C-alpha positions, -999 to 999 in steps of 0.1 A, spaced: 751 300 804 742 285 770 763 290 739 748 306 709 748 285 678 772 297 651 754 306 619 762 285 589 792 302 570 793 292 532 828 283 521 845 307 497 846 281 470 806 279 471 797 302 443 759 302 436 765 314 400 788 284 392 756 261 390 742 281 362 774 279 342 775 242 347 740 239 335 741 263 306 773 252 289 765 215 284 728 227 274 742 251 247 766 226 233 737 201 231 714 223 215 741 234 191 747 199 181 709 192 179 705 223 155 736 211 135 720 178 129 688 195 119 707 218 95 724 189 77 689 172 74 679 202 52 664 226 77 680 257 64 668 279 93 688 258 117 721 271 102 713 302 123 709 283 153 742 263 148 759 296 154 736 311 180 738 284 206 777 287 210 772 326 211 749 320 241 777 298 258 802 325 252 779 350 268 771 329 298 808 326 304 816 363 298 786 372 324 801 348 349 835 363 347 822 399 348 798 393 377 824 374 397 848 402 398 850 419 432 837 454 431 848 484 451 820 501 471 806 532 456 819 563 472 796 592 466 814 617 490 825 638 463 792 642 445 773 674 450 744 673 474 712 683 461 690 707 482 652 703 484 634 736 477 
């Protein structure tokens, strides 16, 4: 009798969303500094982007925390059933 191979179980610490956060935050910081240097050089439109890139970084963190929360399964047993006519 041969043993069945055990399927690979990812560790609980392996969060696939974490790689996007680790990529997005330094990217947003670098782009914010890049736009800040452009704004200081006289490009007035870059002042908008100086504040936009940190906003994107905060949004990425917010979504990471929001999507990382455990969710309870949806229970529709109390919903009224529709009848097909």
